[in-house]
C-alpha positions in Angstrom: 120.3 75.2 92.5 117.2 75.6 94.5 115.2 78.7 95.5 114.6 79.7 99.1 111.0 80.5 100.1 111.1 83.8 102.0 107.3 84.3 102.1 107.1 83.2 105.7 109.2 86.1 106.9 107.1 89.1 108.1 108.0 92.6 107.2 108.5 93.4 110.9 111.0 90.7 111.3 112.9 91.6 108.2 113.2 95.3 109.2 114.3 94.3 112.7 117.0 92.0 111.4 118.2 94.5 108.9 118.4 97.4 111.3 120.1 95.5 114.0 122.7 93.9 111.7 123.5 97.4 110.4 124.3 98.2 114.0 126.0 95.0 115.3 128.5 94.4 112.5 130.1 97.9 112.5 130.4 97.9 116.3 132.2 94.6 116.3 134.5 95.4 113.3 135.4 98.8 114.7 136.2 97.2 118.0 138.6 94.8 116.4 140.1 97.7 114.4 140.6 99.7 117.6 142.3 96.7 119.3 144.8 96.5 116.4 145.4 100.2 116.8 146.3 99.5 120.5 143.3 101.4 121.8 142.2 98.7 124.1 139.6 100.5 126.2 137.8 101.9 123.1 138.0 98.5 121.3 136.5 96.5 124.2 133.8 99.1 124.7 132.8 98.8 121.1 132.8 95.0 121.2 130.8 95.1 124.4 128.3 97.4 122.7 128.0 95.0 119.9 127.3 92.1 122.3 124.8 94.3 124.2 122.9 95.1 120.9 123.0 91.4 120.0 121.4 90.6 123.4 118.7 93.2 122.8 118.2 91.6 119.3 117.7 88.2 120.9 115.2 89.6 123.4 113.2 91.4 120.7 113.2 88.3 118.4 111.9 86.1 121.2 108.8 88.3 121.4 108.1 88.2 117.6 
Protein backbone atom coordinates (compact mmCIF):
# COMPACT_ATOMS: atom_id res chain seq x y z
CA UNK A 1 0.00 0.00 0.00
CA UNK A 2 1.35 3.41 -0.93
CA UNK A 3 0.64 6.85 0.45
CA UNK A 4 -0.77 9.69 -1.63
CA UNK A 5 1.06 12.99 -1.37
CA UNK A 6 -1.56 15.73 -0.91
CA UNK A 7 0.87 18.53 -0.10
CA UNK A 8 0.41 20.00 -3.60
CA UNK A 9 -3.27 20.77 -3.00
CA UNK A 10 -3.86 24.33 -1.85
CA UNK A 11 -6.32 25.11 0.91
CA UNK A 12 -8.41 27.18 -1.51
CA UNK A 13 -8.78 24.25 -3.92
CA UNK A 14 -9.61 21.84 -1.11
CA UNK A 15 -12.36 24.08 0.29
CA UNK A 16 -13.77 24.72 -3.20
CA UNK A 17 -13.95 21.02 -4.01
CA UNK A 18 -15.43 20.18 -0.62
CA UNK A 19 -18.19 22.80 -0.74
CA UNK A 20 -19.20 22.10 -4.31
CA UNK A 21 -19.30 18.34 -3.80
CA UNK A 22 -21.56 18.91 -0.83
CA UNK A 23 -23.90 20.74 -3.22
CA UNK A 24 -23.59 18.62 -6.39
CA UNK A 25 -24.09 15.14 -4.90
CA UNK A 26 -27.33 15.89 -3.02
CA UNK A 27 -28.88 17.67 -6.01
CA UNK A 28 -28.25 14.73 -8.32
CA UNK A 29 -29.37 12.11 -5.81
CA UNK A 30 -32.52 14.03 -4.87
CA UNK A 31 -33.29 14.42 -8.57
CA UNK A 32 -33.05 10.67 -9.11
CA UNK A 33 -35.22 10.08 -6.05
CA UNK A 34 -37.88 12.47 -7.38
CA UNK A 35 -37.84 10.67 -10.73
CA UNK A 36 -38.53 7.38 -8.95
CA UNK A 37 -41.41 9.11 -7.13
CA UNK A 38 -42.88 10.09 -10.54
CA UNK A 39 -42.27 13.78 -9.90
CA UNK A 40 -40.56 14.33 -13.23
CA UNK A 41 -40.48 18.12 -13.36
CA UNK A 42 -38.93 18.43 -9.91
CA UNK A 43 -36.48 15.61 -10.64
CA UNK A 44 -35.25 17.09 -13.88
CA UNK A 45 -34.93 20.52 -12.29
CA UNK A 46 -32.77 19.12 -9.48
CA UNK A 47 -30.58 17.19 -11.92
CA UNK A 48 -30.26 20.29 -14.12
CA UNK A 49 -29.28 22.26 -11.02
CA UNK A 50 -26.59 19.72 -10.23
CA UNK A 51 -25.24 19.93 -13.77
CA UNK A 52 -25.27 23.74 -13.58
CA UNK A 53 -23.34 23.70 -10.31
CA UNK A 54 -20.87 21.27 -11.89
CA UNK A 55 -20.41 23.69 -14.80
CA UNK A 56 -19.72 26.52 -12.35
CA UNK A 57 -17.30 24.22 -10.54
CA UNK A 58 -15.40 23.56 -13.77
CA UNK A 59 -15.30 27.29 -14.48
CA UNK A 60 -13.98 28.11 -11.01
CA UNK A 61 -11.36 25.35 -11.14
CA UNK A 62 -10.09 26.56 -14.52
CA UNK A 63 -9.12 29.86 -12.89
CA UNK A 64 -7.28 28.30 -9.92
